[in-house]
C-alpha positions as CSV (number, residue, x, y, z in Angstrom):
1,M,-115.2,-84.4,-106.4
2,K,-115.6,-84.0,-102.6
3,P,-112.1,-84.4,-101.0
4,A,-111.7,-87.5,-98.9
5,F,-109.2,-87.8,-96.1
6,H,-108.7,-84.0,-96.2
7,W,-107.3,-84.4,-99.8
8,C,-106.6,-81.3,-101.8
9,P,-103.8,-80.3,-104.2
10,L,-100.6,-79.3,-102.3
11,K,-98.4,-76.5,-103.6
12,P,-94.9,-75.3,-102.4
13,P,-95.2,-72.5,-99.9
14,T,-94.7,-69.0,-101.4
15,A,-93.5,-67.6,-98.0
16,K,-90.5,-68.7,-96.1
17,L,-91.6,-71.1,-93.4
18,R,-89.7,-72.9,-90.7
19,V,-89.2,-76.6,-91.4
20,G,-88.8,-78.0,-87.9
21,T,-85.0,-78.1,-87.4
22,Y,-85.4,-78.9,-83.7
23,F,-87.7,-81.9,-84.5
24,A,-85.4,-83.2,-87.3
25,N,-82.2,-83.0,-85.2
26,S,-83.9,-84.4,-82.1
27,L,-85.3,-87.4,-83.9
28,A,-82.1,-88.0,-85.8
29,F,-80.2,-88.0,-82.5
30,A,-82.8,-90.3,-80.9
31,G,-82.5,-92.7,-83.9
32,G,-78.7,-92.8,-83.7
33,L,-78.7,-93.3,-79.9
34,L,-81.3,-96.1,-80.2
35,G,-79.2,-97.9,-82.8
36,L,-76.0,-97.7,-80.7
37,L,-77.8,-98.8,-77.6
38,M,-79.3,-101.8,-79.4
39,V,-75.8,-102.8,-80.4
40,V,-74.4,-102.3,-76.9
41,F,-77.1,-104.4,-75.3
42,G,-77.0,-107.1,-78.0
43,L,-80.3,-106.3,-79.6
44,D,-78.8,-106.2,-83.1
45,A,-79.7,-109.8,-84.1
46,G,-82.9,-111.8,-84.5
47,L,-86.2,-110.0,-84.4
48,P,-85.0,-106.7,-83.0
49,L,-82.8,-106.3,-86.0
50,Y,-85.9,-106.2,-88.2
51,L,-88.1,-104.0,-86.1
52,P,-87.1,-100.5,-87.5
53,M,-87.6,-101.7,-91.1
54,L,-91.0,-103.3,-90.1
55,A,-91.9,-100.1,-88.3
56,S,-91.2,-98.1,-91.4
57,V,-94.3,-99.6,-93.0
58,L,-96.3,-97.1,-90.9
59,L,-93.7,-94.8,-89.3
60,F,-92.6,-92.1,-91.8
61,G,-91.0,-94.7,-94.1
62,L,-93.6,-96.0,-96.5
63,P,-96.1,-93.2,-95.7
64,H,-93.7,-90.4,-96.6
65,G,-94.4,-90.8,-100.3
66,A,-98.1,-91.7,-99.9
67,I,-99.4,-88.2,-100.7
68,D,-97.3,-87.8,-103.9
69,H,-100.6,-87.7,-105.8
70,L,-101.6,-84.5,-104.0
71,V,-98.2,-82.9,-104.6
72,I,-98.4,-83.8,-108.3
73,L,-101.8,-82.1,-108.6
74,G,-100.5,-79.0,-106.8
75,L,-97.4,-78.8,-108.9
76,A,-99.4,-79.2,-112.1
77,K,-101.9,-76.6,-110.8
78,S,-104.7,-79.0,-111.3
79,S,-107.9,-79.4,-109.3
80,L,-108.8,-82.5,-107.4
81,S,-111.1,-84.4,-109.8
82,L,-111.7,-88.1,-110.4
83,K,-110.2,-87.8,-113.9
84,A,-107.1,-86.0,-112.7
85,L,-106.6,-88.4,-109.7
86,A,-107.0,-91.5,-111.9
87,L,-104.5,-90.2,-114.5
88,V,-101.9,-89.4,-111.8
89,C,-102.4,-92.8,-110.1
90,L,-102.2,-94.7,-113.5
91,I,-98.9,-92.9,-114.4
92,Y,-97.5,-93.5,-110.9
93,L,-98.4,-97.1,-110.9
94,S,-96.9,-97.6,-114.4
95,F,-93.5,-96.7,-113.1
96,V,-93.9,-99.0,-110.1
97,V,-94.9,-101.9,-112.4
98,V,-92.0,-101.3,-114.8
99,M,-89.5,-101.5,-111.9
100,L,-91.2,-104.6,-110.5
101,C,-90.9,-106.2,-113.9
102,L,-87.2,-105.4,-114.0
103,W,-86.8,-107.3,-110.7
104,W,-88.4,-110.3,-112.4
105,G,-86.6,-110.0,-115.7
106,A,-83.1,-108.6,-114.8
107,P,-82.6,-108.8,-111.0
108,L,-78.9,-107.8,-111.2
109,V,-79.8,-104.7,-113.1
110,A,-82.6,-104.0,-110.6
111,V,-80.2,-104.3,-107.6
112,I,-77.8,-101.9,-109.2
113,L,-80.5,-99.5,-110.2
114,F,-82.0,-99.7,-106.7
115,L,-78.7,-98.8,-105.0
116,A,-78.0,-96.0,-107.5
117,I,-81.5,-94.5,-107.2
118,T,-81.3,-94.6,-103.4
119,I,-77.9,-92.9,-103.3
120,Y,-79.1,-90.2,-105.6
121,H,-82.5,-89.7,-103.9
122,W,-81.3,-89.7,-100.3
123,G,-78.4,-87.4,-101.1
124,R,-80.6,-84.9,-103.0
125,A,-83.2,-85.0,-100.2
126,D,-80.5,-84.0,-97.6
127,L,-79.3,-81.2,-99.9
128,A,-82.9,-79.9,-100.4
129,F,-83.7,-79.9,-96.7
130,E,-80.5,-78.0,-96.0
131,G,-81.5,-75.5,-98.7
132,L,-84.7,-74.8,-96.7
133,L,-82.7,-74.1,-93.5
134,N,-79.9,-72.0,-95.0
135,P,-80.8,-71.0,-98.6
136,E,-78.3,-68.1,-98.9
137,A,-75.3,-70.3,-98.0
138,L,-76.4,-73.0,-100.4
139,Q,-77.0,-70.6,-103.2
140,A,-73.4,-69.3,-102.7
141,T,-71.9,-72.8,-102.8
142,P,-70.4,-73.9,-106.1
143,R,-72.5,-76.4,-107.9
144,I,-69.8,-79.1,-108.0
145,L,-69.5,-78.9,-104.2
146,K,-73.2,-79.2,-103.8
147,F,-73.3,-82.3,-106.1
148,N,-70.4,-83.9,-104.2
149,H,-72.1,-83.2,-100.8
150,S,-75.3,-84.8,-101.9
151,F,-73.4,-87.7,-103.4
152,L,-71.6,-88.1,-100.0
153,R,-74.8,-87.9,-98.0
154,G,-76.4,-90.6,-100.3
155,I,-73.4,-92.9,-100.3
156,L,-72.9,-92.9,-96.5
157,P,-76.0,-95.1,-95.7
158,I,-75.5,-97.2,-98.8
159,G,-71.8,-97.4,-99.2
160,I,-70.4,-97.7,-95.7
161,P,-72.2,-101.0,-94.9
162,F,-70.2,-102.6,-97.8
163,L,-67.1,-101.7,-95.9
164,S,-68.1,-102.2,-92.3
165,F,-70.5,-105.2,-92.7
166,P,-69.8,-106.8,-96.1
167,D,-71.4,-110.2,-95.2
168,A,-74.6,-108.6,-93.8
169,T,-74.9,-106.2,-96.7
170,E,-74.5,-109.1,-99.2
171,A,-77.2,-111.0,-97.3
172,I,-79.6,-108.0,-97.5
173,L,-79.1,-107.7,-101.3
174,N,-79.7,-111.4,-101.7
175,S,-82.9,-111.3,-99.6
176,C,-84.1,-108.9,-102.4
177,S,-82.8,-110.8,-105.4
178,I,-82.8,-114.5,-104.6
179,A,-86.6,-114.8,-104.9
180,F,-86.2,-113.6,-108.5
181,G,-83.5,-116.2,-109.2
182,Y,-80.3,-114.2,-108.7
183,K,-77.7,-114.5,-106.0
184,Y,-75.4,-111.6,-105.4
185,E,-71.7,-112.1,-104.6
186,L,-69.7,-109.3,-103.2
187,G,-66.2,-109.1,-104.6
188,A,-63.2,-107.3,-103.4
189,T,-63.3,-104.6,-106.1
190,L,-66.5,-102.9,-105.1
191,P,-65.6,-102.1,-101.4
192,F,-62.3,-100.7,-102.7
193,V,-64.0,-98.4,-105.2
194,I,-66.5,-97.3,-102.6
195,L,-63.6,-96.4,-100.2
196,I,-61.8,-94.3,-102.8
197,F,-65.1,-92.5,-103.6
198,L,-65.7,-91.8,-99.9
199,L,-62.2,-90.4,-99.4
200,L,-62.5,-88.1,-102.4
201,L,-66.0,-86.9,-101.4
202,L,-64.8,-86.3,-97.8
203,F,-62.0,-84.0,-99.2
204,S,-64.6,-82.2,-101.2
205,E,-66.8,-81.9,-98.1
206,I,-64.1,-79.8,-96.4
207,A,-64.5,-77.2,-99.2
208,F,-68.3,-77.5,-99.0
209,L,-68.4,-76.8,-95.3
210,R,-66.5,-73.5,-95.8
211,Y,-69.6,-72.1,-97.5
212,Q,-72.1,-73.1,-94.8
213,G,-71.8,-70.2,-92.5
214,V,-73.7,-70.7,-89.2
215,Q,-74.8,-74.2,-90.3
216,R,-71.1,-75.4,-90.7
217,T,-70.9,-77.0,-87.3
218,V,-74.3,-78.7,-87.7
219,R,-73.3,-80.1,-91.1
220,L,-70.0,-81.4,-89.8
221,V,-71.6,-83.1,-86.8
222,E,-74.2,-84.7,-89.1
223,D,-71.4,-86.0,-91.4
224,L,-69.4,-87.5,-88.5
225,G,-72.5,-88.8,-86.8
226,L,-73.7,-90.6,-90.0
227,I,-70.3,-92.1,-90.6
228,A,-70.0,-93.4,-87.0
229,F,-73.6,-94.7,-87.1
230,F,-73.2,-96.8,-90.3
231,V,-69.8,-98.0,-89.2
232,L,-71.0,-99.3,-85.9
233,V,-74.6,-100.3,-86.5
234,P,-75.5,-103.4,-88.6
235,P,-76.9,-102.3,-92.0
236,L,-80.5,-103.6,-91.7
237,L,-80.9,-102.0,-88.3
238,A,-79.1,-98.8,-89.4
239,V,-81.0,-98.4,-92.7
240,G,-84.3,-99.1,-91.0
241,L,-83.7,-96.3,-88.5
242,Y,-82.4,-93.9,-91.1
243,F,-85.3,-94.5,-93.4
244,C,-87.9,-93.8,-90.7
245,L,-86.3,-91.2,-88.5
246,W,-84.0,-89.3,-90.9
247,H,-85.0,-89.5,-94.6
248,G,-88.8,-90.1,-94.2
249,F,-89.3,-87.7,-91.3
250,R,-87.5,-84.8,-93.0
251,H,-89.5,-85.3,-96.2
252,V,-92.7,-85.1,-94.1
253,L,-91.5,-81.9,-92.5
254,R,-91.2,-80.5,-96.0
255,L,-94.7,-81.6,-96.9
256,I,-96.5,-80.2,-93.9
257,R,-95.3,-76.7,-95.0
258,Y,-97.1,-77.0,-98.3
259,E,-100.0,-74.8,-99.2
260,G,-103.5,-76.3,-99.5
261,N,-104.8,-77.1,-96.1
262,Q,-102.5,-75.8,-93.4
263,G,-105.1,-73.2,-92.5
264,D,-107.0,-75.9,-90.7
265,C,-104.0,-77.0,-88.7
266,E,-102.5,-74.4,-86.4
267,T,-100.1,-76.7,-84.6
268,S,-97.4,-79.1,-85.8
269,L,-99.1,-82.0,-84.1
270,A,-102.3,-81.2,-86.0
271,R,-100.4,-81.1,-89.3
272,F,-98.8,-84.5,-88.6
273,K,-102.2,-85.9,-87.9
274,Q,-103.6,-84.5,-91.1
275,F,-100.6,-85.8,-93.1
276,Y,-101.3,-89.3,-91.8
277,S,-104.9,-89.0,-92.6
278,Q,-104.0,-88.0,-96.2
279,A,-101.4,-90.7,-96.5
280,L,-103.5,-93.6,-95.2
281,P,-105.2,-94.7,-98.4
282,F,-102.0,-95.0,-100.5
283,T,-100.0,-96.4,-97.6
284,L,-102.6,-99.2,-97.6
285,A,-102.4,-99.4,-101.4
286,S,-98.6,-99.9,-101.1
287,I,-99.1,-102.6,-98.6
288,L,-101.5,-104.3,-101.0
289,I,-98.8,-104.2,-103.7
290,L,-96.4,-105.9,-101.3
291,A,-99.0,-108.6,-100.6
292,I,-99.5,-109.2,-104.3
293,V,-95.8,-109.5,-104.9
294,L,-95.5,-112.0,-102.1
295,L,-98.4,-114.0,-103.5
296,L,-96.9,-114.0,-107.0
297,L,-93.6,-115.3,-105.7
298,R,-95.3,-118.2,-103.9
299,G,-92.3,-119.1,-101.8
300,S,-91.8,-119.6,-98.1
301,V,-91.7,-116.3,-96.2
302,D,-89.6,-115.6,-93.1
303,L,-88.5,-112.2,-91.8
304,S,-85.5,-112.1,-94.1
305,V,-87.5,-112.9,-97.2
306,F,-90.3,-110.5,-96.2
307,T,-87.9,-107.7,-95.6
308,G,-86.2,-108.3,-98.9
309,I,-89.4,-108.2,-100.9
310,Y,-90.5,-105.1,-98.9
311,L,-87.3,-103.5,-100.1
312,V,-88.1,-104.5,-103.6
313,V,-91.5,-102.9,-103.4
314,I,-89.9,-99.8,-101.9
315,S,-87.4,-99.6,-104.7
316,S,-90.3,-99.7,-107.2
317,L,-92.2,-97.0,-105.4
318,T,-89.0,-94.9,-105.2
319,V,-88.8,-94.5,-109.0
320,P,-91.9,-92.3,-109.4
321,H,-91.4,-90.8,-105.9
322,L,-88.0,-89.6,-106.9
323,L,-89.4,-87.9,-110.0
324,V,-92.0,-86.1,-107.8
325,V,-89.4,-84.9,-105.4
326,E,-87.2,-83.7,-108.3
327,W,-90.2,-81.7,-109.5
328,M,-90.8,-80.3,-106.0
329,D,-87.1,-79.2,-105.8
330,R,-87.2,-77.4,-109.1
331,V,-90.5,-75.6,-108.4
332,E,-89.8,-74.8,-104.8
333,F,-86.3,-73.5,-105.1
334,R,-87.1,-71.6,-108.3
335,C,-89.8,-69.8,-106.3
336,R,-87.3,-68.7,-103.5
C-alpha cells in the first residue's frame, strides 16, 4: 500500500533525542499568561471562554491522538498495509463506540470514568515527558513517589476546579451528561475529599522533588504554576488552554521524535508540518464522529451543549488513546 499523507509505522527512537524543552516551557508559559490576562481583562465569559476548547479541535488537542494508528503499527512491528490499517482502525473504533454507548446507557458511570481516565492519563503523560528530559533522576525515584507525582499532576487540572469554581465545574459536567438524561449535582463531600487528596499528594511531592536533581526547580515552578492557574482561571478556559498548549503539545513533541520518517524533516518546523499532514485524516474522522453524535441526540445546540458533547467524544477517543500511550511508555522506557 502506497503511504498517503506521509504515513508509515512510527517506532520509539533508539537513540536519545531532545524533546524540545524550550518549546514546551515557552508554550506552557504563554498559555498560562494568556489565561490570566483573559481573566484580568474580563474575557473569561461568553464566547472567549469557549475559544481555547474550540481551538483544540485543530490546535494540538484533538490532533495529538490522530496518528495513534501509525504508532500502533510501529509498536507492533507491522508494515503499513490495508489489512493491518483496517484492523487497527476497527479495534480503535470499537473502544470509542463502547465508551459512547456508556454515555447513553449509564451517564453517571461515564462521567466518573471520564474524570478518572483523564486524571490518570494526564498525570502519566507528564511523568513520561519528564522521564525523557531527566531519565536518570526518574529511575532513581521510588515508585510510590512517581505514582503520587503523576496522580498530583493529573488531579491538578481536574480536581482544583471543584474547589475554586464548583458551580462552573458542575455546569461543565452537566453539559456533558444532560443530553443523555442525567443531571450531575455537586455535593459537599467530593470537594472535601479532593482537598485531602491534594494536601497528601503535595506532602509526597516534597519528597519527590528531592530526587529530581537539576530539574527540581523546574518541577517546583510547574507545580506552583499549575496550582495558581487552575485556582485563578475558570475551568473551561483553563482546561481548554491546558489541553492544547500543555498536554497535547507535549505529546506531539514526543511523537515527532519517533523513527519512521524524520529523515525527510531536518527542522522542527518541518516535523510539525509532517505531523499535521499525518494527523489530518483521523482528525477529520473524529470531527465526523462528533457530528454523528450531535445528529443522534437531535437536540438544540448552543456553545455549552456543543462543548459538552465535544468533551464526550474526547472521553471516548481517550480510552483507546490511553492504551496506545501506555504501550508507548512501556516500550520506550524499556528501550532506554
